[in-house]
PyMOL CGO cylinders between C-alpha atoms (Angstrom):
from pymol import cmd
from pymol.cgo import CYLINDER

trace = [
    CYLINDER, 88.91, 122.11, 111.32, 89.75, 118.43, 111.55, 0.3, 1, 1, 1, 1, 1, 1,
    CYLINDER, 89.75, 118.43, 111.55, 93.28, 117.07, 111.60, 0.3, 1, 1, 1, 1, 1, 1,
    CYLINDER, 93.28, 117.07, 111.60, 94.11, 113.50, 110.59, 0.3, 1, 1, 1, 1, 1, 1,
    CYLINDER, 94.11, 113.50, 110.59, 97.57, 112.24, 111.47, 0.3, 1, 1, 1, 1, 1, 1,
    CYLINDER, 97.57, 112.24, 111.47, 99.17, 109.12, 110.04, 0.3, 1, 1, 1, 1, 1, 1,
    CYLINDER, 99.17, 109.12, 110.04, 102.53, 107.45, 109.50, 0.3, 1, 1, 1, 1, 1, 1,
    CYLINDER, 102.53, 107.45, 109.50, 103.53, 106.25, 112.94, 0.3, 1, 1, 1, 1, 1, 1,
    CYLINDER, 103.53, 106.25, 112.94, 104.92, 102.81, 113.62, 0.3, 1, 1, 1, 1, 1, 1,
    CYLINDER, 104.92, 102.81, 113.62, 107.72, 100.73, 115.05, 0.3, 1, 1, 1, 1, 1, 1,
    CYLINDER, 107.72, 100.73, 115.05, 111.28, 101.35, 113.88, 0.3, 1, 1, 1, 1, 1, 1,
    CYLINDER, 111.28, 101.35, 113.88, 114.75, 100.44, 115.07, 0.3, 1, 1, 1, 1, 1, 1,
    CYLINDER, 114.75, 100.44, 115.07, 117.10, 103.08, 116.40, 0.3, 1, 1, 1, 1, 1, 1,
    CYLINDER, 117.10, 103.08, 116.40, 118.78, 104.90, 113.54, 0.3, 1, 1, 1, 1, 1, 1,
    CYLINDER, 118.78, 104.90, 113.54, 115.80, 104.42, 111.27, 0.3, 1, 1, 1, 1, 1, 1,
    CYLINDER, 115.80, 104.42, 111.27, 113.37, 106.88, 109.75, 0.3, 1, 1, 1, 1, 1, 1,
    CYLINDER, 113.37, 106.88, 109.75, 109.65, 107.55, 109.71, 0.3, 1, 1, 1, 1, 1, 1,
    CYLINDER, 109.65, 107.55, 109.71, 107.52, 110.18, 108.05, 0.3, 1, 1, 1, 1, 1, 1,
    CYLINDER, 107.52, 110.18, 108.05, 104.40, 111.51, 109.69, 0.3, 1, 1, 1, 1, 1, 1,
    CYLINDER, 104.40, 111.51, 109.69, 101.65, 113.19, 107.73, 0.3, 1, 1, 1, 1, 1, 1,
    CYLINDER, 101.65, 113.19, 107.73, 98.83, 115.43, 108.91, 0.3, 1, 1, 1, 1, 1, 1,
    CYLINDER, 98.83, 115.43, 108.91, 95.94, 116.39, 106.67, 0.3, 1, 1, 1, 1, 1, 1,
    CYLINDER, 95.94, 116.39, 106.67, 93.65, 119.27, 107.57, 0.3, 1, 1, 1, 1, 1, 1,
    CYLINDER, 93.65, 119.27, 107.57, 90.04, 119.42, 106.43, 0.3, 1, 1, 1, 1, 1, 1,
    CYLINDER, 90.04, 119.42, 106.43, 87.07, 121.65, 107.03, 0.3, 1, 1, 1, 1, 1, 1,
    CYLINDER, 87.07, 121.65, 107.03, 87.60, 125.39, 107.42, 0.3, 1, 1, 1, 1, 1, 1,
    CYLINDER, 87.60, 125.39, 107.42, 91.25, 125.17, 106.46, 0.3, 1, 1, 1, 1, 1, 1,
    CYLINDER, 91.25, 125.17, 106.46, 91.34, 128.79, 105.33, 0.3, 1, 1, 1, 1, 1, 1,
    CYLINDER, 91.34, 128.79, 105.33, 91.34, 129.68, 109.01, 0.3, 1, 1, 1, 1, 1, 1,
    CYLINDER, 91.34, 129.68, 109.01, 94.54, 127.73, 109.69, 0.3, 1, 1, 1, 1, 1, 1,
    CYLINDER, 94.54, 127.73, 109.69, 97.95, 129.36, 109.60, 0.3, 1, 1, 1, 1, 1, 1,
    CYLINDER, 97.95, 129.36, 109.60, 100.39, 127.65, 111.97, 0.3, 1, 1, 1, 1, 1, 1,
    CYLINDER, 100.39, 127.65, 111.97, 100.72, 123.87, 111.89, 0.3, 1, 1, 1, 1, 1, 1,
    CYLINDER, 100.72, 123.87, 111.89, 103.06, 121.63, 113.79, 0.3, 1, 1, 1, 1, 1, 1,
    CYLINDER, 103.06, 121.63, 113.79, 103.73, 118.58, 115.87, 0.3, 1, 1, 1, 1, 1, 1,
    CYLINDER, 103.73, 118.58, 115.87, 103.85, 117.81, 119.55, 0.3, 1, 1, 1, 1, 1, 1,
    CYLINDER, 103.85, 117.81, 119.55, 104.62, 114.53, 121.27, 0.3, 1, 1, 1, 1, 1, 1,
    CYLINDER, 104.62, 114.53, 121.27, 103.82, 112.94, 124.57, 0.3, 1, 1, 1, 1, 1, 1,
    CYLINDER, 103.82, 112.94, 124.57, 105.68, 110.04, 126.13, 0.3, 1, 1, 1, 1, 1, 1,
    CYLINDER, 105.68, 110.04, 126.13, 104.16, 107.95, 128.95, 0.3, 1, 1, 1, 1, 1, 1,
    CYLINDER, 104.16, 107.95, 128.95, 104.21, 109.83, 132.23, 0.3, 1, 1, 1, 1, 1, 1,
    CYLINDER, 104.21, 109.83, 132.23, 105.45, 113.04, 130.62, 0.3, 1, 1, 1, 1, 1, 1,
    CYLINDER, 105.45, 113.04, 130.62, 103.88, 116.28, 129.53, 0.3, 1, 1, 1, 1, 1, 1,
    CYLINDER, 103.88, 116.28, 129.53, 103.09, 117.00, 125.93, 0.3, 1, 1, 1, 1, 1, 1,
    CYLINDER, 103.09, 117.00, 125.93, 106.08, 118.74, 124.36, 0.3, 1, 1, 1, 1, 1, 1,
    CYLINDER, 106.08, 118.74, 124.36, 106.68, 120.79, 121.25, 0.3, 1, 1, 1, 1, 1, 1,
    CYLINDER, 106.68, 120.79, 121.25, 108.51, 119.15, 118.34, 0.3, 1, 1, 1, 1, 1, 1,
    CYLINDER, 108.51, 119.15, 118.34, 108.30, 121.36, 115.24, 0.3, 1, 1, 1, 1, 1, 1,
    CYLINDER, 108.30, 121.36, 115.24, 106.05, 123.94, 113.60, 0.3, 1, 1, 1, 1, 1, 1,
    CYLINDER, 106.05, 123.94, 113.60, 105.73, 126.13, 110.53, 0.3, 1, 1, 1, 1, 1, 1,
    CYLINDER, 105.73, 126.13, 110.53, 103.35, 128.82, 109.27, 0.3, 1, 1, 1, 1, 1, 1,
    CYLINDER, 103.35, 128.82, 109.27, 101.35, 129.03, 106.05, 0.3, 1, 1, 1, 1, 1, 1,
    CYLINDER, 101.35, 129.03, 106.05, 102.19, 132.73, 105.88, 0.3, 1, 1, 1, 1, 1, 1,
    CYLINDER, 102.19, 132.73, 105.88, 105.93, 132.05, 105.88, 0.3, 1, 1, 1, 1, 1, 1,
    CYLINDER, 105.93, 132.05, 105.88, 108.36, 133.06, 108.56, 0.3, 1, 1, 1, 1, 1, 1,
    CYLINDER, 108.36, 133.06, 108.56, 110.60, 130.95, 110.75, 0.3, 1, 1, 1, 1, 1, 1,
    CYLINDER, 110.60, 130.95, 110.75, 110.27, 127.22, 111.20, 0.3, 1, 1, 1, 1, 1, 1,
    CYLINDER, 110.27, 127.22, 111.20, 110.84, 126.08, 114.77, 0.3, 1, 1, 1, 1, 1, 1,
    CYLINDER, 110.84, 126.08, 114.77, 112.25, 122.86, 116.15, 0.3, 1, 1, 1, 1, 1, 1,
    CYLINDER, 112.25, 122.86, 116.15, 112.78, 121.54, 119.62, 0.3, 1, 1, 1, 1, 1, 1,
    CYLINDER, 112.78, 121.54, 119.62, 116.47, 121.33, 120.47, 0.3, 1, 1, 1, 1, 1, 1,
    CYLINDER, 116.47, 121.33, 120.47, 116.15, 117.57, 120.92, 0.3, 1, 1, 1, 1, 1, 1,
    CYLINDER, 116.15, 117.57, 120.92, 115.18, 117.04, 117.26, 0.3, 1, 1, 1, 1, 1, 1,
    CYLINDER, 115.18, 117.04, 117.26, 117.18, 119.70, 115.44, 0.3, 1, 1, 1, 1, 1, 1,
    CYLINDER, 117.18, 119.70, 115.44, 119.25, 118.23, 112.64, 0.3, 1, 1, 1, 1, 1, 1,
    CYLINDER, 119.25, 118.23, 112.64, 117.23, 114.99, 112.66, 0.3, 1, 1, 1, 1, 1, 1,
    CYLINDER, 117.23, 114.99, 112.66, 113.63, 116.05, 111.99, 0.3, 1, 1, 1, 1, 1, 1,
    CYLINDER, 113.63, 116.05, 111.99, 112.35, 118.19, 109.13, 0.3, 1, 1, 1, 1, 1, 1,
    CYLINDER, 112.35, 118.19, 109.13, 108.90, 119.74, 108.92, 0.3, 1, 1, 1, 1, 1, 1,
    CYLINDER, 108.90, 119.74, 108.92, 107.42, 120.68, 105.57, 0.3, 1, 1, 1, 1, 1, 1,
    CYLINDER, 107.42, 120.68, 105.57, 104.07, 121.88, 104.36, 0.3, 1, 1, 1, 1, 1, 1,
    CYLINDER, 104.07, 121.88, 104.36, 101.97, 121.61, 101.24, 0.3, 1, 1, 1, 1, 1, 1,
    CYLINDER, 101.97, 121.61, 101.24, 99.53, 124.52, 101.46, 0.3, 1, 1, 1, 1, 1, 1,
    CYLINDER, 99.53, 124.52, 101.46, 97.64, 123.43, 98.36, 0.3, 1, 1, 1, 1, 1, 1,
    CYLINDER, 97.64, 123.43, 98.36, 96.87, 120.09, 99.99, 0.3, 1, 1, 1, 1, 1, 1,
    CYLINDER, 96.87, 120.09, 99.99, 96.54, 121.45, 103.52, 0.3, 1, 1, 1, 1, 1, 1,
    CYLINDER, 96.54, 121.45, 103.52, 99.04, 118.92, 104.78, 0.3, 1, 1, 1, 1, 1, 1,
    CYLINDER, 99.04, 118.92, 104.78, 102.11, 119.07, 106.97, 0.3, 1, 1, 1, 1, 1, 1,
    CYLINDER, 102.11, 119.07, 106.97, 104.80, 116.40, 107.03, 0.3, 1, 1, 1, 1, 1, 1,
    CYLINDER, 104.80, 116.40, 107.03, 107.37, 115.50, 109.63, 0.3, 1, 1, 1, 1, 1, 1,
    CYLINDER, 107.37, 115.50, 109.63, 110.37, 113.59, 108.31, 0.3, 1, 1, 1, 1, 1, 1,
    CYLINDER, 110.37, 113.59, 108.31, 112.12, 111.91, 111.23, 0.3, 1, 1, 1, 1, 1, 1,
    CYLINDER, 112.12, 111.91, 111.23, 115.61, 110.56, 110.67, 0.3, 1, 1, 1, 1, 1, 1,
    CYLINDER, 115.61, 110.56, 110.67, 118.21, 109.06, 112.98, 0.3, 1, 1, 1, 1, 1, 1,
    CYLINDER, 118.21, 109.06, 112.98, 115.51, 108.08, 115.42, 0.3, 1, 1, 1, 1, 1, 1,
    CYLINDER, 115.51, 108.08, 115.42, 116.48, 107.23, 118.98, 0.3, 1, 1, 1, 1, 1, 1,
    CYLINDER, 116.48, 107.23, 118.98, 114.51, 105.43, 121.70, 0.3, 1, 1, 1, 1, 1, 1,
    CYLINDER, 114.51, 105.43, 121.70, 113.89, 108.77, 123.42, 0.3, 1, 1, 1, 1, 1, 1,
    CYLINDER, 113.89, 108.77, 123.42, 111.75, 109.75, 120.43, 0.3, 1, 1, 1, 1, 1, 1,
    CYLINDER, 111.75, 109.75, 120.43, 109.19, 107.13, 121.42, 0.3, 1, 1, 1, 1, 1, 1,
    CYLINDER, 109.19, 107.13, 121.42, 105.88, 108.89, 122.06, 0.3, 1, 1, 1, 1, 1, 1,
    CYLINDER, 105.88, 108.89, 122.06, 102.44, 109.58, 120.71, 0.3, 1, 1, 1, 1, 1, 1,
    CYLINDER, 102.44, 109.58, 120.71, 102.83, 112.33, 118.13, 0.3, 1, 1, 1, 1, 1, 1,
    CYLINDER, 102.83, 112.33, 118.13, 100.05, 114.88, 117.74, 0.3, 1, 1, 1, 1, 1, 1,
    CYLINDER, 100.05, 114.88, 117.74, 99.40, 117.20, 114.86, 0.3, 1, 1, 1, 1, 1, 1,
    CYLINDER, 99.40, 117.20, 114.86, 98.27, 120.67, 115.90, 0.3, 1, 1, 1, 1, 1, 1,
    CYLINDER, 98.27, 120.67, 115.90, 97.12, 123.81, 114.15, 0.3, 1, 1, 1, 1, 1, 1,
    CYLINDER, 97.12, 123.81, 114.15, 96.39, 127.39, 115.10, 0.3, 1, 1, 1, 1, 1, 1,
    CYLINDER, 96.39, 127.39, 115.10, 94.63, 130.30, 113.46, 0.3, 1, 1, 1, 1, 1, 1,
    CYLINDER, 94.63, 130.30, 113.46, 97.59, 132.61, 113.81, 0.3, 1, 1, 1, 1, 1, 1,
    CYLINDER, 97.59, 132.61, 113.81, 101.17, 132.19, 112.72, 0.3, 1, 1, 1, 1, 1, 1,
    CYLINDER, 101.17, 132.19, 112.72, 103.45, 130.04, 114.84, 0.3, 1, 1, 1, 1, 1, 1,
    CYLINDER, 103.45, 130.04, 114.84, 104.63, 131.95, 117.87, 0.3, 1, 1, 1, 1, 1, 1,
    CYLINDER, 104.63, 131.95, 117.87, 108.32, 132.35, 118.57, 0.3, 1, 1, 1, 1, 1, 1,
    CYLINDER, 108.32, 132.35, 118.57, 109.82, 129.12, 119.74, 0.3, 1, 1, 1, 1, 1, 1,
    CYLINDER, 109.82, 129.12, 119.74, 106.88, 127.08, 118.56, 0.3, 1, 1, 1, 1, 1, 1,
    CYLINDER, 106.88, 127.08, 118.56, 104.59, 127.68, 121.49, 0.3, 1, 1, 1, 1, 1, 1,
    CYLINDER, 104.59, 127.68, 121.49, 102.96, 125.59, 124.17, 0.3, 1, 1, 1, 1, 1, 1,
    CYLINDER, 102.96, 125.59, 124.17, 100.03, 123.22, 123.58, 0.3, 1, 1, 1, 1, 1, 1,
    CYLINDER, 100.03, 123.22, 123.58, 97.67, 125.94, 124.77, 0.3, 1, 1, 1, 1, 1, 1,
    CYLINDER, 97.67, 125.94, 124.77, 98.69, 128.14, 121.83, 0.3, 1, 1, 1, 1, 1, 1,
    CYLINDER, 98.69, 128.14, 121.83, 97.09, 125.73, 119.35, 0.3, 1, 1, 1, 1, 1, 1,
    CYLINDER, 97.09, 125.73, 119.35, 93.42, 125.69, 118.45, 0.3, 1, 1, 1, 1, 1, 1,
    CYLINDER, 93.42, 125.69, 118.45, 93.01, 122.32, 116.75, 0.3, 1, 1, 1, 1, 1, 1,
    CYLINDER, 93.01, 122.32, 116.75, 94.40, 118.84, 117.44, 0.3, 1, 1, 1, 1, 1, 1,
    CYLINDER, 94.40, 118.84, 117.44, 94.61, 115.54, 115.63, 0.3, 1, 1, 1, 1, 1, 1,
    CYLINDER, 94.61, 115.54, 115.63, 94.08, 112.15, 117.25, 0.3, 1, 1, 1, 1, 1, 1,
    CYLINDER, 94.08, 112.15, 117.25, 97.76, 111.21, 117.66, 0.3, 1, 1, 1, 1, 1, 1,
    CYLINDER, 97.76, 111.21, 117.66, 99.90, 108.51, 116.11, 0.3, 1, 1, 1, 1, 1, 1,
    CYLINDER, 99.90, 108.51, 116.11, 102.24, 106.19, 117.99, 0.3, 1, 1, 1, 1, 1, 1,
    CYLINDER, 102.24, 106.19, 117.99, 105.94, 106.21, 117.21, 0.3, 1, 1, 1, 1, 1, 1,
    CYLINDER, 105.94, 106.21, 117.21, 108.03, 103.51, 118.88, 0.3, 1, 1, 1, 1, 1, 1,
    CYLINDER, 108.03, 103.51, 118.88, 111.79, 103.34, 118.47, 0.3, 1, 1, 1, 1, 1, 1,
    CYLINDER, 111.79, 103.34, 118.47, 113.46, 100.16, 119.64, 0.3, 1, 1, 1, 1, 1, 1,
    CYLINDER, 113.46, 100.16, 119.64, 117.07, 100.02, 120.77, 0.3, 1, 1, 1, 1, 1, 1,
]
cmd.load_cgo(trace, "trace")
C-alpha cells in the first residue's frame, strides 16, 4: 500500500488548509486511516483517525473542534480539514493507515502499518 499526501502549505493564523491522502496498491487491506504530525524537535503525535468499517472517529484534544477528518472509501482517500489554525499546528503532517480498525484513542505511530511521505504545514502568527 502506498500513501500520497498533499495539501500542505503556508497560512496565517486563523486560516484553513485541507490535507488529502490517497491510498493505492492493495487498498482492500486497509481499514484505519489517519493523520499524525511532527514538529521540529518533538515526537510524532496523533492528530485524527477514522475506520473504513465505521465506528468512532478520534481526534487529539489539541485539534478537537478545529479539525475534521473524512473519508471517501470509493476513492481510497482521507481528508483532513483544518480550520482556525494556530502557530502550534506547524509541523510535518503524515498520513498513516493500518490493516485493522482504528484503536481506541487513535493509537500510537507503531499501531499503523503504512505511512505517506509527509506534507509541511506552516502557520504564521
